[in-house]
N, C-alpha and C positions, 0 to 999 in steps of 0.2 A: 676451116681454120679452127684448130683446137685451142679452147680456152676453158679449162675447168679445174676443180680442186682435187688433188690427190688426197689430201686431209682437209676436211672441212675446217673452215676458221673457227677459232675458240674452241677446239677440241681439247678436252681435259684428259690428261694421261698420268698414270703413276707407275707404269711397268712398260716393258717392250711390247711392241705390236707392229701391225702391218696395216695398210690400207686396201680397200678393194682395188682390183685391176682396172686399169683404164686402157681402152683399145686406141693405139696411135697408128694402126695400119692404113687408115684412111689420110693421114696428113701428107700432103703433097711434098712438104719439106721434112726433114729429119732433124732440126735443129730446133730446141725449146728452152724457154726460161722458165727456171724453177725458182719460186719466190718462197721463202721460209719466213713466216712472221711469228715471232714468239711474243705473246700478249700478256702473259702472266708466268711468274717463276718465284719460287722461294730461294732463299740464301743457300749457298753450298750444295749445288746440284749441276749435273751436266746432261746435255741433251745431244744424241748422235742421231743424224737423219740420213739415209742414203735411199738411193732409188735403183731398183733391179728390174731387169728385163726378162721377157718371156717370149717365146715363138708361139705358144698356144695358150697362154693365160692360166696353165696348171702346173707346169714346171718352171721352177725359177733358178736362175743362175746364183751360185754361193757369192760370187763376186759381183759388187754393185757396179752399174754403168755410170754413177755419179754419186758423190757423197759431199755434204756440207761439211766444213770443219767443225770439230766438237764446239758446242755452245753453251755459255754460261749466264747470258744476259738477255734481257728483253731486246727486241729490234726486229728489222727487216733486213733478210740477207738474201743476195741474189747468186744464181749459179747457172751457168749454161750447160743444158744437156745436148750433146751432139751424138746423134744415133747413126751418123753416116757410116762409121766404122762396124756398125752393128746391123746389117741389114736383115738379120733373122728376128730381130725384136720387133714384135708386133703389139705387146702389152707391156705396161711399165706399172709398178707400184711403189709406194714409199714404206720403208721400214725404219723403226726407231727404237732406240733403247736409251734409259735414262739411269742416272747414278746419283747417289746423295752420300754425303760424308759429313762429318763434324757433330755440331751440337744440334740439338732439337730432336724431332722424330726422324725416324730412318726412312720413311716413305717419301719419295720424290714427287713432285706435282709441277706439271707443265701444262700450259694452255698455248696451243700453237695451231698453225694451218700450213700446208703447203699447196701452192698454185702451180699449174702446168699451163704454159701458154706458148704456142707455136710461133717462131720468129719467122715473119714473111720473108720469101726469097729476096726481094727487092731491098729490104731493110739490111738483110745479111750482106748482099753484094756491096751495098753502099758502106757498110761498116768496115768490111773487108778491104775496099778501095782506100778508105781513110786511113786504115791501119798501115796499108802498104806504103801510103804517101809520107806518113810520119816515120817510117822506118829508115 
C-alpha cells in the first residue's frame, strides 16, 4: 500500500519546481488520493500544482495526469488520481509554479506539501456502489 509524500510537508518555495519521482508500479490498485496542504502563504499570490507520469522515471509527459485547481489560500485540498487509463505510468512526480501580483515584494512564498495515498480496492468498490445507488 503506497502512502508517501510527493512534496514533503511544510516545503517552502518561491519559484517553480518539481518533486523527486515516486515509483507506483508496485501498487495493486491504480487509484490514489492526493492531498495538497498549504500551511503558509502571503497575500496576492497563486500556486498551481500538477502531477505528471512517466514510464521510466526519466521522460515525463508534458500533459499532467492530474492537476489541482489554482490555489490562493491556506487549506487542505483533495484530488483523486486515477491511473487506470494510463497503464504505462510507473512513476509520478509533482510539479508546481507560483505567481505574485499587486503590492509588496514580487517574490512569492508558499509553504505546502503533497501526499499520495493508494485507495484500497475494497474502499473503491464500496464508494462506487454507493455512488451508483445514489444516481
